[in-house]
C-alpha positions in Angstrom: -106.4 14.6 -49.0 -110.2 13.9 -49.2 -110.5 10.3 -50.3 -113.4 11.3 -52.5 -111.3 14.0 -54.2 -110.0 12.8 -57.6 -106.3 12.7 -58.1 -105.1 15.0 -60.9 -104.3 13.3 -64.2 -101.2 14.6 -66.0 -100.9 14.1 -69.8 -97.2 14.3 -70.7 -95.9 14.3 -74.3 -92.1 13.8 -74.8 -90.8 13.6 -78.4 -89.6 10.0 -79.0 -86.2 11.3 -79.8 -86.1 13.0 -76.4 -87.3 9.8 -74.8 -84.4 8.0 -76.4 -82.1 10.8 -75.1 -83.3 10.3 -71.6 -82.8 6.6 -71.7 -79.4 6.8 -73.3 -77.8 8.1 -70.1 -80.0 8.0 -67.0 -77.4 10.0 -65.1 -77.6 13.0 -67.4 -79.2 15.9 -65.5 -80.0 18.3 -68.3 -83.7 18.4 -69.0 -85.4 17.6 -72.3 -88.4 19.6 -73.6 -91.9 18.2 -73.0 -95.5 19.3 -73.1 -97.7 18.8 -70.0 -101.5 19.1 -70.0 -103.4 19.4 -66.8 -107.2 20.0 -66.9 -106.9 21.1 -70.5 -104.2 23.7 -69.7 -100.9 23.2 -71.5 -97.4 23.9 -70.1 -94.0 23.8 -71.7 -91.7 22.1 -69.3 -88.2 20.6 -69.0 -88.0 17.1 -67.6 -85.1 14.9 -66.4 -84.6 11.8 -64.4 -83.9 12.5 -60.7 -82.5 10.7 -57.7 -79.4 8.6 -57.0 -80.0 4.9 -56.2 -83.5 5.1 -57.8 -82.5 6.1 -61.3 -81.9 2.6 -62.6 -85.3 1.3 -61.3 -88.0 0.5 -63.9 -90.3 3.2 -62.8 -88.4 6.5 -63.1 -88.7 9.6 -61.0 -88.5 13.0 -62.6 -87.4 16.6 -61.9 -89.6 19.1 -63.7 -89.1 22.8 -64.6 -91.8 25.0 -65.9 -91.0 27.2 -68.9 -94.2 28.6 -70.3 -96.0 29.6 -68.2 -93.2 29.8 -65.8 -95.2 28.8 -62.8 -97.6 26.0 -61.9 -99.4 26.3 -58.6 -97.0 28.9 -57.4 -94.0 26.7 -58.2 -91.3 27.0 -60.9 -90.1 23.4 -60.3 -91.5 20.2 -58.8 -90.4 16.6 -58.4 -92.4 13.5 -59.4 -91.4 10.6 -57.2 -92.2 7.1 -58.2 -91.9 5.8 -54.6 -91.1 2.5 -56.3 -89.3 0.8 -53.4 -92.0 1.7 -50.9 -94.8 -0.9 -51.1 -97.3 1.6 -49.5 -96.2 4.6 -51.7 -97.3 6.6 -48.6 -94.1 7.1 -46.6 -92.7 10.2 -48.2 -96.1 12.0 -48.1 -96.8 10.7 -44.5 -93.3 12.0 -43.4 -93.6 15.5 -44.8 -97.1 15.8 -43.3 -95.8 14.6 -40.0 -93.0 17.2 -40.0 -95.5 19.9 -40.7 -97.7 18.7 -37.9 -94.9 18.9 -35.4 -93.9 22.4 -36.3 -91.1 21.9 -38.9 -90.8 23.3 -42.4 -91.4 20.6 -45.0 -92.3 20.4 -48.7 -95.9 20.1 -49.7 -96.7 16.8 -51.5 -99.7 15.3 -53.3 -100.4 12.3 -55.5 -100.9 12.7 -59.3 -101.5 10.1 -62.0 -99.1 10.4 -65.0 -99.6 9.4 -68.6 -96.6 9.6 -71.0 -97.3 9.8 -74.7 -100.8 8.3 -74.1 -99.8 5.4 -71.9 -100.3 5.0 -68.2 -97.0 5.6 -66.4 -98.6 5.4 -63.0 -99.1 7.1 -59.6 -96.6 9.6 -58.5 -96.0 11.8 -55.5 -95.6 15.4 -56.6 -93.2 17.1 -54.2 -92.7 20.9 -53.9 -89.1 22.0 -54.6 -87.4 23.8 -51.7 -86.3 27.1 -53.2 -87.3 30.7 -53.3 -90.9 29.8 -54.2 -91.1 27.5 -51.2 -90.1 30.5 -49.0 -92.5 32.9 -50.8 -95.5 30.5 -50.5 -95.0 30.4 -46.7 -94.4 34.1 -46.5 -91.0 33.4 -45.0 -88.2 36.0 -45.1 -85.9 35.8 -48.1 -82.8 33.8 -47.5 -80.5 31.1 -48.7 -81.4 27.4 -49.3 -78.7 24.8 -49.5 -79.4 21.2 -50.5 -77.4 18.5 -48.7 -76.4 16.5 -51.8 -74.0 13.9 -50.4 -72.5 12.6 -47.2 -70.1 15.6 -46.8 -73.1 17.6 -45.5 -72.3 16.1 -42.1 -71.7 19.4 -40.2 -68.1 18.3 -39.7 -64.6 19.5 -40.6 -63.9 16.0 -41.9 -65.1 14.7 -45.2 -67.4 11.7 -44.8 -66.6 10.5 -48.3 -62.9 11.0 -48.4 -62.0 10.5 -44.7 -59.8 13.6 -44.7 -60.1 17.3 -43.7 -62.5 19.1 -46.1 -61.0 21.4 -48.7 -64.1 23.6 -48.3 -66.6 23.6 -45.4 -69.3 24.1 -48.1 -68.6 20.6 -49.5 -71.7 18.4 -49.7 -74.1 21.4 -50.3 -75.7 22.8 -53.5 -77.0 26.4 -53.2 -80.6 26.8 -54.6 -81.1 30.4 -53.8 -79.6 33.4 -51.9 -76.5 35.6 -52.4 -72.9 34.4 -52.9 -72.2 35.7 -49.4 -74.4 33.0 -48.0 -71.7 30.5 -48.7 -69.5 32.3 -46.2 -72.3 32.1 -43.5 -72.6 28.4 -44.1 -68.9 27.8 -43.7 -68.8 30.0 -40.6 -71.7 28.0 -39.2 -69.9 24.7 -39.7 -66.7 26.1 -38.3 -68.4 27.3 -35.2 -70.0 23.9 -34.6 -66.6 22.2 -34.6 -64.4 24.7 -32.8 -66.4 26.5 -30.1 -65.5 25.2 -26.6 -67.9 23.1 -24.6 -68.4 25.9 -22.1 -69.3 28.5 -24.7 -71.3 26.2 -27.1 -74.8 26.7 -25.7 -74.6 30.5 -26.0 -72.7 30.6 -29.3 -74.7 28.0 -31.3 -78.0 29.8 -30.6 -76.6 32.7 -32.8 -76.4 30.4 -35.8 -79.2 27.7 -35.6 -82.8 27.8 -34.6 -82.2 25.3 -31.8 -85.8 24.4 -30.9 -86.6 23.8 -34.6 -83.6 21.6 -35.0 -84.6 19.6 -32.0 -88.1 19.2 -33.4 -86.6 18.0 -36.7 -84.3 15.6 -34.8 -87.3 14.2 -32.9 -89.1 13.6 -36.2 -86.1 11.9 -37.9 -85.5 9.7 -34.9 -89.2 8.6 -34.6 -89.6 7.9 -38.3 -86.1 6.4 -38.5 -84.6 8.0 -41.6 -81.0 6.9 -41.1 -79.7 9.0 -44.0 -81.4 12.1 -42.7 -78.4 13.3 -40.7 -75.8 13.8 -43.5 -78.1 13.7 -46.5 -81.9 14.0 -47.3 -82.2 17.6 -46.0 -82.0 21.2 -47.0 -80.7 24.1 -44.9 -82.6 27.4 -44.9 -80.9 30.5 -43.5 -83.6 33.0 -42.5 -82.6 36.4 -43.9 -84.1 38.2 -40.9 -82.9 36.2 -38.0 -79.7 34.8 -39.6 -80.5 31.4 -38.1 -80.3 28.1 -40.0 -83.3 25.7 -40.1 -83.4 22.1 -41.4 -86.0 21.0 -44.0 -86.4 17.3 -44.7 -86.1 15.7 -48.1 -86.6 12.2 -49.5 -88.2 10.3 -46.6 -89.4 7.1 -48.4 -87.0 5.0 -46.2 -89.0 5.5 -43.0 -91.9 4.0 -40.9 -90.3 0.6 -40.7 -88.8 0.1 -44.2 -85.3 0.9 -45.6 -84.2 2.3 -49.0 -84.7 -1.1 -50.6 -88.2 -1.5 -49.0 -87.0 -4.2 -46.6 -88.0 -4.3 -43.0 -86.1 -1.9 -40.7 -86.4 -3.0 -37.1 -87.6 -0.5 -34.6 -84.2 -0.3 -32.8 -82.2 0.4 -35.9 -81.6 4.1 -35.2 -80.4 5.2 -31.7 -82.3 7.8 -29.8 -79.3 10.2 -29.9 -79.2 10.3 -33.7 -76.0 11.1 -35.6 -73.8 13.9 -37.0 -71.6 16.5 -35.3 -74.2 19.2 -34.8 -76.6 16.7 -33.1 -73.9 15.3 -30.9 -72.8 18.8 -29.7 -76.4 20.0 -29.1 -77.2 16.9 -27.0 -74.0 17.5 -25.1 -75.8 20.6 -23.6 -78.0 19.6 -20.7 -80.7 22.2 -21.4 -80.9 21.2 -25.1 -80.9 17.5 -24.2 -83.7 18.1 -21.7 -85.7 20.0 -24.3 -85.3 17.2 -26.8 -86.5 14.7 -24.2 -89.6 16.8 -23.6 -90.3 17.0 -27.3 -90.0 13.2 -27.7 -92.3 12.6 -24.7 -94.8 15.1 -26.1 -94.9 13.5 -29.5 -95.1 9.9 -28.1 -98.2 11.0 -26.2 -99.8 13.0 -29.0 -98.8 12.7 -32.7 -96.6 9.6 -32.9 -99.5 7.4 -32.1 -101.6 5.0 -34.0 -104.7 6.9 -32.9 -103.4 10.1 -34.5 -101.9 8.7 -37.6 -104.3 5.9 -38.6 -107.1 8.2 -40.0 -104.4 10.0 -42.1 -103.1 6.7 -43.5 -106.6 5.3 -44.1 -107.6 8.4 -46.1 -104.5 8.4 -48.2 -104.7 4.7 -48.8 -108.3 4.9 -49.9 -107.6 7.9 -52.2 -104.8 6.2 -54.1 -105.9 2.6 -54.3 -108.0 3.0 -57.5 -104.9 4.5 -59.2 -102.7 1.7 -58.0 -104.9 -0.6 -59.9 -104.1 1.4 -63.1 -100.4 1.7 -62.4 -98.5 -0.7 -64.7 -95.7 -1.1 -62.1 -97.8 -1.5 -59.0 -101.1 -3.2 -60.0 -99.8 -6.7 -59.3 -98.7 -5.6 -55.8 -102.2 -4.8 -54.4 -102.1 -7.5 -51.8 -98.9 -6.1 -50.3 -100.2 -2.5 -50.7 -103.3 -3.4 -48.7 -101.2 -4.9 -45.8 -99.0 -1.8 -45.5 -101.2 0.3 -43.2 -101.2 -2.5 -40.6 -97.4 -2.8 -41.0 -97.0 1.0 -40.3 -99.2 0.8 -37.3 -97.2 -2.0 -35.9 -94.0 0.0 -36.5 -95.4 3.0 -34.7 -96.2 0.9 -31.6 -92.8 -0.8 -31.6 -90.8 2.3 -32.3 -92.7 4.3 -29.7 -92.1 1.6 -27.1 -88.4 1.4 -27.9 -87.9 5.2 -27.7 -89.7 5.3 -24.3 -87.3 2.7 -23.0 -84.4 4.8 -24.2 -85.5 8.1 -22.8 -83.4 7.6 -19.7 -80.2 7.9 -21.8 -81.1 11.6 -22.2 -80.9 12.1 -18.4 -77.3 11.1 -18.2 
């Protein structure tokens, strides 16, 4: 984003009765009706609180659906994230941009300033929904998208939540688009991950997952240290032409040296091998492990560097700072906000050094 380009201002009107309805049960997912005005153009929308651990925070995050007109900037739905636990408000945006830079699919994101019923609600990160519009906007083949909604999306036969064999291999996923048959493909994929012999795995898994893309995603997760990203915080896209699954990141505020509570996350918190059954089986294959090592080395020398990322952070930081000053939830945290770029640079240096020291583990 050009630091001189103004951030869009959104005027939102929600009937007071509907505001009360939202507040009455923050876990209720059905949207209430609202009116959104952007640059004098009006939209009829549905709005609801979103997220899990973030719903009881003072500054709410929202899921938005467009009714009339039915699309806004080629999207039928978006998410407005408060980024309330991230003192920089930059980590989600920075993460999605980083994934795009390294050749992975990732949602588009931009900052907007929200007013609700005439009062400043603050700065938000508007995140593209991963759905059929996401695919169409990138001219990708039609296919299925599954959201990993809880810890059962662990690529395993065992439930991460119940500690027993899954009743269905589709547990942990919510389908956003695609045919009913896609559920069968998903379950077959997970079954293959867990049952194919070690000798046959390299050849068989390449029929189900875009291996190079998965390894790029894995490198990104490991470098940014999103601990939840292996069994949660992702979507699966099954390309309708190739039949291969690809991973798309989601909710990456707990990254770049801070955890979900905004506390310091040390640079050695997440191991270089990552987690989950699919990752373990892929890295058990010498050729895949070698390719993963190559990707990490390449990124450590090119894009996961202060020299590469600093200009991006400086531009984002400068562009949102005037709006932080108007944000009723963030305006008293300017001193910490101004220190965050240096904090992220220190993390990049420390994490990069740690990963370099661990590369030898991929040679074993």
